[in-house]
C-alpha positions in Angstrom: 82.4 132.8 115.6 84.7 134.6 113.1 88.1 133.2 112.4 91.5 134.9 112.3 92.7 136.2 109.0 96.2 135.1 107.7 97.9 137.2 105.1 101.3 137.4 103.5 102.6 140.9 103.4 105.8 142.7 102.3 107.6 144.8 104.8 110.9 146.6 104.7 113.7 146.2 107.2 113.3 149.0 109.8 117.1 149.6 109.6 117.9 149.5 105.8 114.6 148.9 104.0 115.4 145.5 102.5 112.1 143.8 101.7 110.9 140.7 103.5 107.7 138.6 103.2 105.9 138.2 106.4 103.0 136.0 107.5 100.7 138.1 109.6 97.7 136.8 111.6 94.9 139.3 112.4 91.9 138.7 114.6 88.4 139.5 113.2 88.6 143.0 114.6 91.8 143.7 112.6 94.2 143.6 115.4 97.6 141.9 115.0 97.7 138.5 116.7 101.2 137.3 115.6 103.5 137.5 112.7 106.7 135.9 111.4 109.3 136.6 108.7 109.1 134.0 106.0 111.9 135.3 103.8 115.4 134.1 104.5 117.8 136.5 106.3 115.1 138.3 108.3 113.7 138.5 111.8 110.6 139.8 113.5 110.8 143.0 115.4 108.3 142.8 118.3 105.5 145.4 118.1 101.9 145.0 119.3 100.3 147.0 116.5 102.1 146.1 113.2 104.3 143.5 111.6 107.9 144.7 111.6 111.1 143.1 110.2 114.8 143.6 110.4 117.7 141.9 108.7 119.6 139.2 110.6 122.9 141.0 110.0 121.9 144.1 112.0 122.9 144.3 115.7 120.4 144.6 118.5 121.5 148.1 119.0 120.9 149.1 115.4 117.5 147.6 115.5 116.6 149.3 118.8 117.6 152.7 117.4 115.7 152.2 114.2 112.6 151.0 116.2 112.7 154.1 118.4 113.0 156.3 115.3 110.1 154.4 113.7 108.0 154.8 116.8 108.6 158.5 117.1 107.8 159.1 113.4 104.5 157.1 113.7 103.6 158.9 117.0 104.0 162.2 115.2 101.8 161.0 112.2 99.1 159.9 114.7 99.2 163.3 116.4 98.9 165.1 113.0 95.9 163.0 112.0 94.1 163.7 115.3 94.7 167.5 114.8 93.2 167.3 111.3 89.9 165.9 112.7 
């Protein structure tokens, strides 16, 4: 039985790009199991596919707007990659 892989990664705030260290846990297939921000002043932004972070000082509304913008940008990139294949 394979074990989960724990890694420390650097991710930018989805609102302002301030950098945070995050502990991410991936299953043997490479899917995100869970993550947490280990740098002070940051919080996790829930997403099933990737570890995301935001500063504690941002409002829930700012984070939600930034998350939707991030999602639409990544959805467009995924569509472009599929067209290239």
